[in-house]
TIRO-2110 file (N, C-alpha, C; in Angstrom, 1 decimal):
// TIRO-2110
-77.5, 109.8, 80.6, N, 1, A
-76.4, 110.7, 80.9, CA, 1, A
-76.0, 110.6, 82.3, C, 1, A
-77.0, 110.5, 83.2, N, 2, A
-76.6, 110.3, 84.6, CA, 2, A
-75.8, 109.1, 84.9, C, 2, A
-76.1, 108.0, 84.2, N, 3, A
-75.4, 106.8, 84.4, CA, 3, A
-74.0, 106.9, 83.8, C, 3, A
-73.8, 107.7, 82.7, N, 4, A
-72.5, 107.9, 82.2, CA, 4, A
-71.6, 108.6, 83.1, C, 4, A
-72.1, 109.7, 83.8, N, 5, A
-71.3, 110.5, 84.7, CA, 5, A
-71.0, 109.7, 86.0, C, 5, A
-72.0, 108.9, 86.4, N, 6, A
-71.8, 108.0, 87.5, CA, 6, A
-70.7, 107.0, 87.2, C, 6, A
-70.7, 106.4, 86.0, N, 7, A
-69.7, 105.5, 85.6, CA, 7, A
-68.3, 106.1, 85.6, C, 7, A
-68.2, 107.4, 85.1, N, 8, A
-66.9, 108.1, 85.0, CA, 8, A
-66.4, 108.4, 86.5, C, 8, A
-67.3, 108.8, 87.3, N, 9, A
-66.9, 109.1, 88.7, CA, 9, A
-66.4, 107.8, 89.4, C, 9, A
-67.1, 106.6, 89.1, N, 10, A
-66.7, 105.4, 89.6, CA, 10, A
-65.3, 105.0, 89.2, C, 10, A
-65.0, 105.2, 87.9, N, 11, A
-63.7, 104.9, 87.3, CA, 11, A
-62.6, 105.8, 88.0, C, 11, A
-62.9, 107.1, 88.2, N, 12, A
-62.0, 108.0, 88.8, CA, 12, A
-61.7, 107.6, 90.2, C, 12, A
-62.7, 107.1, 90.9, N, 13, A
-62.4, 106.7, 92.3, CA, 13, A
-61.5, 105.5, 92.3, C, 13, A
-61.7, 104.6, 91.4, N, 14, A
-60.8, 103.4, 91.3, CA, 14, A
-59.4, 103.8, 91.0, C, 14, A
-59.2, 104.7, 90.0, N, 15, A
-57.9, 105.2, 89.6, CA, 15, A
-57.2, 105.9, 90.8, C, 15, A
-57.9, 106.8, 91.4, N, 16, A
-57.3, 107.5, 92.6, CA, 16, A
-57.0, 106.6, 93.7, C, 16, A
-57.8, 105.7, 94.0, N, 17, A
-57.6, 104.7, 95.1, CA, 17, A
-56.4, 103.8, 94.8, C, 17, A
-56.2, 103.4, 93.5, N, 18, A
-55.1, 102.6, 93.1, CA, 18, A
-53.8, 103.4, 93.3, C, 18, A
-53.8, 104.6, 92.8, N, 19, A
-52.6, 105.5, 92.9, CA, 19, A
-52.2, 105.7, 94.4, C, 19, A
-53.2, 105.9, 95.2, N, 20, A
-52.9, 106.1, 96.7, CA, 20, A
-52.3, 104.8, 97.3, C, 20, A
-52.9, 103.7, 97.0, N, 21, A
-52.4, 102.4, 97.5, CA, 21, A
-51.0, 102.1, 97.0, C, 21, A
-50.7, 102.3, 95.7, N, 22, A
-49.4, 102.0, 95.2, CA, 22, A
-48.4, 103.0, 95.7, C, 22, A
-48.7, 104.3, 95.8, N, 23, A
-47.7, 105.2, 96.3, CA, 23, A
-47.4, 105.0, 97.8, C, 23, A
-48.4, 104.6, 98.5, N, 24, A
-48.2, 104.4, 100.0, CA, 24, A
-47.3, 103.1, 100.1, C, 24, A
-47.6, 102.1, 99.3, N, 25, A
-46.8, 100.8, 99.4, CA, 25, A
-45.4, 101.0, 99.0, C, 25, A
-45.1, 101.9, 98.0, N, 26, A
-43.7, 102.1, 97.5, CA, 26, A
-43.0, 103.2, 98.2, C, 26, A
-43.6, 103.9, 99.1, N, 27, A
-42.9, 105.0, 99.7, CA, 27, A
-41.8, 104.4, 100.6, C, 27, A
-40.8, 105.2, 100.8, N, 28, A
-39.7, 104.7, 101.6, CA, 28, A
-40.1, 104.7, 103.1, C, 28, A
-39.7, 103.7, 103.8, N, 29, A
-40.1, 103.6, 105.2, CA, 29, A
-39.4, 104.8, 106.0, C, 29, A
-40.1, 105.2, 107.0, N, 30, A
-39.6, 106.3, 107.8, CA, 30, A
-38.4, 105.8, 108.7, C, 30, A
-37.4, 106.7, 108.8, N, 31, A
-36.3, 106.3, 109.6, CA, 31, A
-36.7, 106.5, 111.1, C, 31, A
-36.3, 105.5, 111.9, N, 32, A
-36.6, 105.7, 113.3, CA, 32, A
-35.9, 106.9, 113.9, C, 32, A
-36.5, 107.6, 114.8, N, 33, A
-35.9, 108.7, 115.5, CA, 33, A
-34.6, 108.3, 116.2, C, 33, A
-33.6, 109.1, 116.1, N, 34, A
-32.3, 108.7, 116.8, CA, 34, A
-32.6, 108.6, 118.3, C, 34, A
-31.9, 107.6, 119.0, N, 35, A
-32.0, 107.5, 120.4, CA, 35, A
-31.2, 108.5, 121.1, C, 35, A
-31.8, 109.3, 121.9, N, 36, A
-31.1, 110.4, 122.6, CA, 36, A
-30.6, 109.8, 123.9, C, 36, A
-29.3, 109.8, 124.2, N, 37, A
-28.8, 109.3, 125.4, CA, 37, A
-28.4, 110.4, 126.3, C, 37, A
-28.8, 110.3, 127.6, N, 38, A
-28.4, 111.3, 128.6, CA, 38, A
-27.1, 110.8, 129.1, C, 38, A
-26.4, 111.7, 129.8, N, 39, A
-25.1, 111.4, 130.3, CA, 39, A
-25.1, 110.2, 131.2, C, 39, A
-26.1, 110.1, 132.2, N, 40, A
-26.1, 108.9, 133.0, CA, 40, A
-26.2, 107.5, 132.2, C, 40, A
-26.8, 107.6, 131.0, N, 41, A
-26.9, 106.4, 130.2, CA, 41, A
-25.6, 105.8, 129.8, C, 41, A
-24.5, 106.6, 129.9, N, 42, A
-23.2, 106.1, 129.5, CA, 42, A
-22.5, 105.3, 130.6, C, 42, A
-23.1, 105.2, 131.8, N, 43, A
-22.4, 104.6, 132.9, CA, 43, A
-22.0, 103.1, 132.7, C, 43, A
-22.8, 102.4, 131.9, N, 44, A
-22.5, 101.0, 131.7, CA, 44, A
-21.7, 100.7, 130.4, C, 44, A
-21.4, 101.8, 129.7, N, 45, A
-20.7, 101.6, 128.4, CA, 45, A
-19.2, 101.8, 128.6, C, 45, A
-18.5, 101.7, 127.6, N, 46, A
-17.0, 101.9, 127.6, CA, 46, A
-16.7, 103.4, 127.5, C, 46, A
-17.3, 104.2, 128.2, N, 47, A
-17.2, 105.7, 128.1, CA, 47, A
-16.2, 106.2, 129.1, C, 47, A
-15.8, 107.4, 128.9, N, 48, A
-15.0, 108.2, 129.9, CA, 48, A
-15.4, 109.7, 129.7, C, 48, A
-15.2, 110.4, 130.8, N, 49, A
-15.4, 111.9, 130.7, CA, 49, A
-14.1, 112.5, 131.2, C, 49, A
-13.8, 113.7, 130.6, N, 50, A
-12.5, 114.3, 131.0, CA, 50, A
-12.7, 115.8, 131.1, C, 50, A
-11.8, 116.4, 131.8, N, 51, A
-11.7, 117.9, 131.9, CA, 51, A
-10.2, 118.2, 131.8, C, 51, A
-9.9, 119.1, 130.9, N, 52, A
-8.6, 119.6, 130.8, CA, 52, A
-8.6, 121.1, 131.1, C, 52, A
-7.7, 121.5, 132.1, N, 53, A
-7.6, 122.9, 132.4, CA, 53, A
-6.3, 123.3, 131.7, C, 53, A
-6.4, 124.1, 130.7, N, 54, A
-5.2, 124.5, 129.9, CA, 54, A
-4.8, 125.9, 130.3, C, 54, A
-3.5, 126.1, 130.6, N, 55, A
-3.0, 127.3, 131.2, CA, 55, A
-2.8, 128.4, 130.1, C, 55, A
-2.3, 129.6, 130.6, N, 56, A
-2.1, 130.7, 129.7, CA, 56, A
-1.2, 130.4, 128.5, C, 56, A
-1.4, 131.1, 127.4, N, 57, A
-0.6, 130.9, 126.3, CA, 57, A
0.8, 131.5, 126.6, C, 57, A
1.8, 130.6, 126.6, N, 58, A
3.2, 131.0, 126.9, CA, 58, A
4.1, 130.0, 126.1, C, 58, A
5.4, 130.0, 126.5, N, 59, A
6.4, 129.2, 125.8, CA, 59, A
6.1, 127.7, 126.0, C, 59, A
6.4, 126.9, 125.0, N, 60, A
6.2, 125.5, 125.1, CA, 60, A
6.8, 124.8, 126.3, C, 60, A
8.0, 125.3, 126.7, N, 61, A
8.7, 124.6, 127.8, CA, 61, A
8.1, 124.9, 129.1, C, 61, A
7.3, 126.0, 129.3, N, 62, A
6.7, 126.3, 130.6, CA, 62, A
5.2, 126.2, 130.6, C, 62, A
4.6, 125.9, 129.4, N, 63, A
3.2, 125.8, 129.3, CA, 63, A
2.7, 124.5, 130.0, C, 63, A
1.6, 124.6, 130.8, N, 64, A
1.1, 123.5, 131.6, CA, 64, A
-0.4, 123.3, 131.4, C, 64, A
-0.9, 122.1, 131.5, N, 65, A
-2.3, 121.8, 131.5, CA, 65, A
-2.5, 120.6, 132.5, C, 65, A
-3.7, 120.6, 133.0, N, 66, A
-4.1, 119.5, 133.9, CA, 66, A
-5.2, 118.8, 133.3, C, 66, A
-5.1, 117.5, 133.1, N, 67, A
-6.2, 116.7, 132.5, CA, 67, A
-6.6, 115.6, 133.5, C, 67, A
-7.9, 115.5, 133.8, N, 68, A
-8.5, 114.5, 134.6, CA, 68, A
-9.5, 113.7, 133.8, C, 68, A
-9.3, 112.4, 133.8, N, 69, A
-10.1, 111.5, 133.0, CA, 69, A
-10.7, 110.4, 133.9, C, 69, A
-12.0, 110.3, 133.9, N, 70, A
-12.7, 109.4, 134.7, CA, 70, A
-13.5, 108.3, 133.9, C, 70, A
-13.4, 107.1, 134.3, N, 71, A
-14.1, 106.0, 133.6, CA, 71, A
-14.6, 105.1, 134.7, C, 71, A
-15.3, 104.0, 134.4, N, 72, A
-15.8, 103.1, 135.4, CA, 72, A
-14.7, 102.3, 136.0, C, 72, A
-13.5, 102.2, 135.4, N, 73, A
-12.4, 101.5, 135.9, CA, 73, A
-11.4, 102.3, 136.6, C, 73, A
-11.2, 103.6, 136.2, N, 74, A
-10.1, 104.4, 136.8, CA, 74, A
-10.4, 105.9, 136.9, C, 74, A
-9.6, 106.6, 137.7, N, 75, A
-9.6, 108.0, 137.8, CA, 75, A
-8.2, 108.5, 137.7, C, 75, A
-7.9, 109.2, 136.6, N, 76, A
-6.6, 109.6, 136.2, CA, 76, A
-6.4, 111.1, 136.2, C, 76, A
-5.2, 111.5, 136.6, N, 77, A
-4.8, 112.9, 136.4, CA, 77, A
-3.5, 113.0, 135.8, C, 77, A
-3.3, 113.8, 134.8, N, 78, A
-2.1, 114.0, 134.0, CA, 78, A
-1.7, 115.5, 134.1, C, 78, A
-0.4, 115.7, 134.3, N, 79, A
0.1, 117.0, 134.2, CA, 79, A
0.8, 117.1, 132.8, C, 79, A
0.4, 118.0, 132.0, N, 80, A
0.9, 118.0, 130.6, CA, 80, A
1.8, 119.3, 130.5, C, 80, A
3.0, 119.1, 129.8, N, 81, A
3.9, 120.1, 129.5, CA, 81, A
3.8, 120.4, 128.0, C, 81, A
3.7, 121.7, 127.6, N, 82, A
3.7, 122.1, 126.2, CA, 82, A
2.4, 121.9, 125.6, C, 82, A
2.5, 122.1, 124.2, N, 83, A
1.2, 122.0, 123.4, CA, 83, A
1.1, 120.7, 122.7, C, 83, A
2.0, 119.8, 122.8, N, 84, A
1.9, 118.5, 122.1, CA, 84, A
1.5, 117.4, 123.0, C, 84, A
1.0, 117.6, 124.2, N, 85, A
0.5, 116.6, 125.1, CA, 85, A
1.5, 115.8, 125.8, C, 85, A
2.7, 116.3, 126.1, N, 86, A
3.7, 115.6, 126.8, CA, 86, A
3.4, 115.5, 128.2, C, 86, A
3.0, 114.2, 128.7, N, 87, A
2.7, 114.0, 130.1, CA, 87, A
4.0, 113.9, 130.9, C, 87, A
4.1, 114.8, 131.9, N, 88, A
5.3, 114.9, 132.8, CA, 88, A
5.0, 114.3, 134.1, C, 88, A
3.7, 114.1, 134.5, N, 89, A
3.4, 113.5, 135.8, CA, 89, A
2.0, 112.9, 135.7, C, 89, A
1.8, 111.8, 136.3, N, 90, A
0.5, 111.1, 136.2, CA, 90, A
0.2, 110.4, 137.5, C, 90, A
-1.1, 110.3, 137.8, N, 91, A
-1.5, 109.6, 139.0, CA, 91, A
-2.8, 108.9, 138.6, C, 91, A
-2.9, 107.6, 139.0, N, 92, A
-4.1, 106.8, 138.6, CA, 92, A
-4.6, 106.1, 139.9, C, 92, A
-5.9, 106.1, 140.0, N, 93, A
-6.6, 105.5, 141.1, CA, 93, A
-7.8, 104.6, 140.5, C, 93, A
-8.1, 103.6, 141.2, N, 94, A
-9.2, 102.7, 140.8, CA, 94, A
-10.6, 103.4, 140.9, C, 94, A
-11.5, 102.9, 140.2, N, 95, A
-12.9, 103.4, 140.2, CA, 95, A
-13.8, 102.2, 140.1, C, 95, A
-15.0, 102.4, 140.5, N, 96, A
-16.0, 101.3, 140.4, CA, 96, A
-17.2, 101.8, 139.5, C, 96, A
-17.9, 100.9, 138.9, N, 97, A
-19.1, 101.2, 138.1, CA, 97, A
-20.1, 102.0, 138.8, C, 97, A
-20.3, 101.7, 140.1, N, 98, A
-21.3, 102.4, 140.9, CA, 98, A
-20.9, 103.9, 141.1, C, 98, A
-19.6, 104.0, 141.4, N, 99, A
-19.0, 105.4, 141.7, CA, 99, A
-19.1, 106.2, 140.4, C, 99, A
-18.8, 105.6, 139.3, N, 100, A
-18.8, 106.3, 138.0, CA, 100, A
-20.3, 106.7, 137.6, C, 100, A
-21.2, 105.8, 137.9, N, 101, A
-22.6, 106.1, 137.6, CA, 101, A
-23.0, 107.4, 138.4, C, 101, A
-22.7, 107.4, 139.7, N, 102, A
-23.0, 108.6, 140.6, CA, 102, A
-22.3, 109.8, 140.0, C, 102, A
-21.1, 109.7, 139.6, N, 103, A
-20.3, 110.8, 139.1, CA, 103, A
-21.0, 111.4, 137.8, C, 103, A
-21.4, 110.5, 136.9, N, 104, A
-22.1, 111.0, 135.7, CA, 104, A
-23.4, 111.7, 136.0, C, 104, A
-24.1, 111.2, 137.0, N, 105, A
-25.4, 111.8, 137.4, CA, 105, A
-25.1, 113.2, 138.0, C, 105, A
-24.0, 113.3, 138.8, N, 106, A
-23.6, 114.7, 139.3, CA, 106, A
-23.2, 115.6, 138.2, C, 106, A
-22.4, 115.1, 137.2, N, 107, A
-22.1, 115.9, 136.1, CA, 107, A
-23.3, 116.3, 135.3, C, 107, A
-24.3, 115.5, 135.2, N, 108, A
-25.5, 115.8, 134.5, CA, 108, A
-26.2, 117.0, 135.2, C, 108, A
-26.2, 117.0, 136.5, N, 109, A
-26.7, 118.2, 137.3, CA, 109, A
-26.0, 119.5, 136.9, C, 109, A
-24.7, 119.4, 136.5, N, 110, A
-23.9, 120.5, 136.1, CA, 110, A
-24.1, 120.8, 134.6, C, 110, A
-25.0, 120.0, 133.9, N, 111, A
-25.3, 120.2, 132.5, CA, 111, A
-24.0, 120.0, 131.7, C, 111, A
-23.3, 118.9, 132.0, N, 112, A
-22.0, 118.6, 131.4, CA, 112, A
-22.0, 118.6, 129.8, C, 112, A
-23.1, 118.2, 129.2, N, 113, A
-23.1, 118.1, 127.8, CA, 113, A
-23.9, 119.2, 127.1, C, 113, A
-24.3, 120.2, 127.9, N, 114, A
-25.1, 121.3, 127.3, CA, 114, A
-24.2, 122.2, 126.5, C, 114, A
-24.6, 122.5, 125.3, N, 115, A
-23.9, 123.4, 124.4, CA, 115, A
-24.6, 124.8, 124.4, C, 115, A
-23.9, 125.8, 124.5, N, 116, A
-24.5, 127.2, 124.4, CA, 116, A
-25.2, 127.3, 123.1, C, 116, A
-26.5, 127.8, 123.1, N, 117, A
-27.2, 128.0, 121.9, CA, 117, A
-26.5, 129.0, 121.0, C, 117, A
-25.9, 130.0, 121.6, N, 118, A
-25.2, 131.0, 120.8, CA, 118, A
-23.8, 131.0, 121.4, C, 118, A
-22.9, 130.2, 120.8, N, 119, A
-21.5, 130.1, 121.3, CA, 119, A
-20.8, 131.4, 121.3, C, 119, A
-20.0, 131.7, 122.3, N, 120, A
-19.3, 133.0, 122.4, CA, 120, A
-17.8, 132.8, 122.0, C, 120, A
-17.5, 131.8, 121.3, N, 121, A
-16.2, 131.5, 120.8, CA, 121, A
-16.2, 130.4, 119.8, C, 121, A
-15.1, 130.2, 119.1, N, 122, A
-15.0, 129.1, 118.1, CA, 122, A
-15.2, 127.8, 118.7, C, 122, A
-15.3, 126.8, 117.9, N, 123, A
-15.5, 125.4, 118.4, CA, 123, A
-14.2, 124.9, 119.1, C, 123, A
-13.1, 125.3, 118.6, N, 124, A
-11.8, 124.9, 119.1, CA, 124, A
-11.3, 126.0, 120.1, C, 124, A
-10.8, 125.6, 121.2, N, 125, A
-10.4, 126.6, 122.2, CA, 125, A
-8.9, 127.1, 122.1, C, 125, A
-8.2, 126.5, 121.1, N, 126, A
-6.8, 126.8, 121.0, CA, 126, A
-6.6, 128.3, 120.7, C, 126, A
-5.7, 128.9, 121.5, N, 127, A
-5.4, 130.3, 121.3, CA, 127, A
-6.4, 131.3, 121.9, C, 127, A
-7.5, 130.8, 122.3, N, 128, A
-8.6, 131.7, 122.9, CA, 128, A
-8.2, 132.0, 124.3, C, 128, A
-8.7, 133.2, 124.8, N, 129, A
-8.4, 133.6, 126.2, CA, 129, A
-7.0, 133.4, 126.5, C, 129, A
-6.1, 134.1, 125.7, N, 130, A
-4.6, 133.8, 125.8, CA, 130, A
-4.0, 134.1, 127.2, C, 130, A
-4.6, 135.0, 127.9, N, 131, A
-4.1, 135.4, 129.2, CA, 131, A
-4.8, 134.8, 130.4, C, 131, A
-5.7, 133.8, 130.1, N, 132, A
-6.4, 133.1, 131.1, CA, 132, A
-6.3, 131.6, 130.9, C, 132, A
-7.3, 130.9, 131.5, N, 133, A
-7.3, 129.4, 131.3, CA, 133, A
-8.6, 129.0, 130.6, C, 133, A
-8.5, 127.8, 129.9, N, 134, A
-9.6, 127.2, 129.2, CA, 134, A
-9.8, 125.9, 129.8, C, 134, A
-11.1, 125.6, 130.0, N, 135, A
-11.5, 124.3, 130.5, CA, 135, A
-12.2, 123.5, 129.4, C, 135, A
-11.7, 122.4, 129.0, N, 136, A
-12.2, 121.6, 128.0, CA, 136, A
-12.9, 120.4, 128.6, C, 136, A
-14.2, 120.2, 128.3, N, 137, A
-15.0, 119.1, 128.9, CA, 137, A
-15.4, 118.2, 127.8, C, 137, A
-15.0, 116.9, 127.9, N, 138, A
-15.3, 115.9, 126.9, CA, 138, A
-15.9, 114.6, 127.4, C, 138, A
-16.7, 114.1, 126.5, N, 139, A
-17.3, 112.7, 126.7, CA, 139, A
-16.9, 111.9, 125.6, C, 139, A
-16.4, 110.7, 125.8, N, 140, A
-16.0, 109.8, 124.8, CA, 140, A
-16.6, 108.4, 125.1, C, 140, A
-16.9, 107.7, 124.0, N, 141, A
-17.5, 106.3, 124.2, CA, 141, A
-16.8, 105.5, 123.1, C, 141, A
-16.2, 104.4, 123.6, N, 142, A
-15.4, 103.5, 122.7, CA, 142, A
-14.4, 104.3, 121.9, C, 142, A
-13.7, 105.3, 122.6, N, 143, A
-12.7, 106.1, 121.9, CA, 143, A
-13.2, 107.1, 120.9, C, 143, A
-14.5, 107.2, 120.8, N, 144, A
-15.2, 108.2, 119.9, CA, 144, A
-15.6, 109.4, 120.7, C, 144, A
-15.3, 110.6, 120.3, N, 145, A
-15.7, 111.8, 121.0, CA, 145, A
-17.2, 112.0, 120.7, C, 145, A
-18.0, 112.0, 121.8, N, 146, A
-19.4, 112.3, 121.7, CA, 146, A
-19.7, 113.8, 121.9, C, 146, A
-18.9, 114.4, 122.8, N, 147, A
-19.1, 115.8, 123.1, CA, 147, A
-17.8, 116.4, 123.5, C, 147, A
-17.5, 117.6, 123.0, N, 148, A
-16.3, 118.3, 123.4, CA, 148, A
-16.6, 119.8, 123.4, C, 148, A
-16.7, 120.4, 124.6, N, 149, A
-17.1, 121.7, 124.8, CA, 149, A
-16.1, 122.4, 125.7, C, 149, A
-16.0, 123.8, 125.6, N, 150, A
-15.0, 124.5, 126.4, CA, 150, A
-15.6, 125.8, 127.0, C, 150, A
-15.0, 126.2, 128.1, N, 151, A
-15.3, 127.4, 128.7, CA, 151, A
-13.9, 128.1, 129.1, C, 151, A
-14.0, 129.3, 129.6, N, 152, A
-12.7, 129.9, 129.9, CA, 152, A
-12.9, 131.0, 131.0, C, 152, A
-11.7, 131.4, 131.5, N, 153, A
-11.8, 132.4, 132.6, CA, 153, A
-12.1, 133.8, 132.0, C, 153, A
-12.1, 133.9, 130.7, N, 154, A
-12.5, 135.1, 130.0, CA, 154, A
-14.0, 135.2, 129.7, C, 154, A
-14.7, 134.2, 130.0, N, 155, A
-16.2, 134.2, 129.8, CA, 155, A
-16.6, 133.8, 128.4, C, 155, A
-15.7, 133.3, 127.6, N, 156, A
-16.1, 132.8, 126.2, CA, 156, A
-16.0, 131.3, 126.1, C, 156, A
-16.7, 130.7, 125.2, N, 157, A
-16.6, 129.3, 125.0, CA, 157, A
-17.9, 128.7, 124.4, C, 157, A
-18.0, 127.4, 124.4, N, 158, A
-19.2, 126.7, 123.9, CA, 158, A
-19.9, 125.9, 124.9, C, 158, A
-19.3, 125.8, 126.1, N, 159, A
-19.9, 125.0, 127.2, CA, 159, A
-21.1, 125.7, 127.8, C, 159, A
-22.3, 125.1, 127.8, N, 160, A
-23.5, 125.7, 128.3, CA, 160, A
-23.9, 125.3, 129.7, C, 160, A
-23.0, 124.5, 130.4, N, 161, A
-23.3, 124.0, 131.7, CA, 161, A
-22.7, 124.9, 132.8, C, 161, A
-22.5, 124.4, 134.0, N, 162, A
-22.0, 125.1, 135.1, CA, 162, A
-20.5, 124.7, 135.2, C, 162, A
-19.6, 125.5, 134.6, N, 163, A
-18.2, 125.1, 134.6, CA, 163, A
-17.5, 125.0, 136.0, C, 163, A
-18.0, 125.9, 136.9, N, 164, A
-17.4, 125.8, 138.3, CA, 164, A
-17.7, 124.5, 139.0, C, 164, A
-19.0, 124.1, 138.9, N, 165, A
-19.4, 122.9, 139.5, CA, 165, A
-18.8, 121.7, 138.8, C, 165, A
-18.7, 121.7, 137.5, N, 166, A
-18.1, 120.6, 136.7, CA, 166, A
-16.6, 120.4, 137.1, C, 166, A
-15.9, 121.6, 137.2, N, 167, A
-14.5, 121.5, 137.6, CA, 167, A
-14.3, 121.0, 139.0, C, 167, A
-15.2, 121.5, 139.9, N, 168, A
-15.1, 121.0, 141.3, CA, 168, A
-15.3, 119.5, 141.4, C, 168, A
-16.3, 119.0, 140.7, N, 169, A
-16.6, 117.6, 140.7, CA, 169, A
-15.5, 116.7, 140.2, C, 169, A
-14.8, 117.2, 139.1, N, 170, A
-13.6, 116.5, 138.6, CA, 170, A
-12.5, 116.5, 139.6, C, 170, A
-12.2, 117.6, 140.2, N, 171, A
-11.1, 117.7, 141.2, CA, 171, A
-11.4, 116.8, 142.4, C, 171, A
-12.6, 116.7, 142.8, N, 172, A
-12.9, 115.9, 143.9, CA, 172, A
-12.8, 114.4, 143.6, C, 172, A
-12.7, 114.0, 142.4, N, 173, A
-12.5, 112.6, 142.0, CA, 173, A
-11.1, 112.1, 142.3, C, 173, A
-10.2, 113.1, 142.3, N, 174, A
-8.7, 112.8, 142.5, CA, 174, A
-8.4, 112.9, 144.0, C, 174, A
-8.2, 111.8, 144.7, N, 175, A
-7.9, 111.9, 146.1, CA, 175, A
-6.8, 112.8, 146.5, C, 175, A
-5.7, 112.8, 145.8, N, 176, A
-4.6, 113.7, 146.2, CA, 176, A
-4.4, 114.8, 145.2, C, 176, A
-5.5, 115.4, 144.8, N, 177, A
-5.5, 116.5, 143.7, CA, 177, A
-4.6, 117.6, 144.1, C, 177, A
-4.7, 118.1, 145.4, N, 178, A
-3.8, 119.3, 145.8, CA, 178, A
-2.3, 118.9, 145.7, C, 178, A
-2.0, 117.7, 146.2, N, 179, A
-0.6, 117.3, 146.2, CA, 179, A
-0.1, 117.2, 144.7, C, 179, A
-0.8, 116.6, 143.8, N, 180, A
-0.4, 116.4, 142.4, CA, 180, A
-0.2, 117.7, 141.7, C, 180, A
-1.1, 118.7, 142.0, N, 181, A
-1.1, 120.0, 141.3, CA, 181, A
-0.4, 121.1, 142.0, C, 181, A
0.2, 120.8, 143.2, N, 182, A
0.8, 121.9, 144.0, CA, 182, A
1.8, 122.7, 143.3, C, 182, A
2.6, 122.2, 142.5, N, 183, A
3.7, 122.9, 141.8, CA, 183, A
3.3, 123.3, 140.4, C, 183, A
2.1, 123.1, 139.9, N, 184, A
1.7, 123.4, 138.6, CA, 184, A
1.3, 124.8, 138.4, C, 184, A
1.9, 125.6, 137.6, N, 185, A
1.5, 127.0, 137.3, CA, 185, A
0.9, 127.0, 136.0, C, 185, A
-0.4, 127.3, 136.0, N, 186, A
-1.2, 127.4, 134.8, CA, 186, A
-1.1, 128.8, 134.2, C, 186, A
END
């Protein structure tokens, strides 16, 4: 009888072992963890960062916004009229890969891609803070938007970084910022 139970236990071990080996062999491979890129990692890519300061909600003919876009090749500022993106004034300056890399590192200090854990406004800033300004901060790579966050003078938004520092860093990228924006009423 002892031999019989021993034989049954031996068979059970073989069956369980076979099941474990087969199930492990046929299980789907684990997906690799996504690569998390920090803002400075985009310095050598086809990326750009932008900040748009959108003025108070008013008539299309008098509505203004200021958009600054920085890449490793250029530093651009556009004055936009209305809500359809009509550029009425633009200025472009050259940039270098080294300067862009330093700029991205500085924006990283301002937590440029940080999203508020508990957003104080909708994802889209349109119509929000109607009597104030909205700042939209975006990161694009190969024309794909990686991050788009916003803050406002009303204290609502999705941007979890330091909006004052980020805005200052963008404005300092444009050599003649004061001249280009002197007559712009947001």
